[in-house]
C-alpha angles and dihedrals in degrees: 000000000000090000091054089055092046092048090053093048098047095032102236143084091215096095130165131191100241112236096249116083133139146180100226128198126197107203120204111253096010110120092191088075093054102097120210124232110283148137115247090226088059089071091054094069136044113261093242091070107033126108134080090243093065119134124240089259090056092053094058095092139001116189097006097320101308094125145349135236088261088061090051091051091050090050093049094051092047094060144073120204115217126200128176131173124222093204133035109284127197135142091290089060092046100258123200119261128212128206101225115238094001093126087075090068092073119216111349121203114263118200124216114259124243117262113293094022114106097195129087116230131233119217113277092237090058092048094048094046100039109018107037121110092246099047095090093228103092120113120192108220099217113175146173124218108285095029113126123207120201123194145159128265088239096050110117108231141153144181099211095132109105122244102246096168097093088231132100113259114213126191139164123223128186141143138233119208141185101265091218091067124078117252091217086228134102089251126054101206127227133299115256097176133006137166093182097045107023093161090062094062117109106252103197145333094286091051091049092050091051091052092049089058096052 
């Protein structure tokens, strides 16, 4: 099962469903759905403090002192991102693209977007060296319904290719995390598997819905 794979990757059977999950459409002709190159961990922290080259002074506080860049790194390595499409997805549908091996860079600085743009921005030198069509590192994530894609919080990825299919593209994205590591959010999510606290595990869809409302 997917949880068996996640347990093997993160090295524990204490697994939570991280409190960030969406059912995501990509509408033909709507540029808002075309996601810029980014790392998911880049959205966890404010842009003033991100980047593995930060000085000691810059690691003192992220988001008003709640956590440091070391905490972000611990969070990122405790998690597996999961993405699955509900329809066939290729380049014509605007598939995701990965920059192979980019998770090894650690946290890359993300700049704030201009007004009206919802997406953070990676440095141009990173995009040109690791995300350009001629760099030899791009992987088209082409999937069929039921395929499951797993990736790291530091993997540079994007969905900037337009949906040219004329059909709505639906996908689900969510994350599983070692439940012993802080989410760095106000909420801690729900238990998906636990040996130590089996009664805390979400039993079914109705149980999950009831927890989401509390």
